[in-house]
C-alpha positions in Angstrom: -62.0 -177.6 106.1 -58.9 -179.1 103.9 -61.5 -181.6 101.8 -63.2 -178.5 101.0 -60.1 -176.8 99.7 -59.3 -180.0 98.2 -62.7 -179.9 96.3 -62.7 -176.3 95.2 -61.3 -175.7 91.5 -58.3 -173.7 91.6 -60.1 -170.7 89.4 -62.3 -169.8 92.1 -59.4 -169.3 94.7 -57.8 -167.3 92.0 -61.0 -165.2 91.4 -61.3 -165.1 95.2 -57.9 -163.5 95.5 -58.0 -161.3 92.5 -61.3 -159.6 93.7 -61.6 -159.5 97.5 -57.6 -159.6 97.8 -56.7 -157.0 95.7 -60.2 -154.7 96.1 -60.2 -151.5 95.9 -58.0 -151.7 92.9 -56.1 -148.1 93.2 -54.2 -148.4 95.2 -54.7 -152.2 96.2 -56.0 -152.2 100.0 -54.0 -154.7 101.1 -50.7 -153.3 99.9 -51.6 -149.9 101.4 -52.6 -151.4 104.8 -49.3 -153.4 104.5 -47.4 -149.8 104.2 -49.1 -148.5 107.0 -48.4 -151.4 109.2 -44.5 -151.1 108.3 -44.6 -147.5 109.0 -46.2 -148.2 112.8 -49.5 -146.5 112.0 -51.9 -149.6 112.3 -53.5 -149.4 115.8 -57.2 -149.4 115.2 -59.3 -152.9 115.5 -61.0 -151.8 112.0 -57.3 -151.8 110.6 -56.4 -155.2 111.7 -59.7 -156.4 110.3 -59.1 -155.2 107.0 -55.7 -156.8 106.9 -57.3 -160.1 108.0 -60.3 -159.6 105.3 -57.9 -158.8 102.3 -55.5 -161.4 103.2 -57.3 -164.5 103.9 -57.7 -164.8 99.6 -54.2 -164.7 99.2 -53.8 -167.3 102.5 -56.4 -169.6 101.0 -54.9 -169.5 97.3 -51.4 -170.5 98.7 -52.7 -173.1 100.8 -54.4 -174.7 97.6 -51.0 -174.3 95.3 -49.6 -175.9 98.0 -51.6 -178.9 98.5 -52.1 -179.2 94.7 -48.1 -179.3 94.6 -48.3 -182.1 97.5 -51.1 -184.0 95.5 -48.8 -183.7 92.3 -45.8 -185.2 94.1 -47.3 -188.2 95.5 -49.1 -189.3 92.4 -45.6 -189.6 90.6 -44.2 -192.6 89.6 -41.1 -193.4 92.2 -37.9 -193.4 90.3 -36.0 -196.8 90.6 -33.0 -197.6 89.4 -32.3 -200.5 87.6 -29.2 -202.4 88.0 
């Protein structure tokens, strides 16, 4: 799974998060569900499915960014002090 995430370009995760993560756009569905959850009104199974469906793209984008950052750190030449 991580290999697939590493091979997929960042822009695809950004498009996925923008389209699925924010749809419908007025107001963003995930934002609306988060508000309902904070108010304690989310009890149905479909509500939890909605949070997972609209939140997954953001989690994948975060994972991709995290893996890119980690890869960039490991590629940097080590800073050695010369004395």
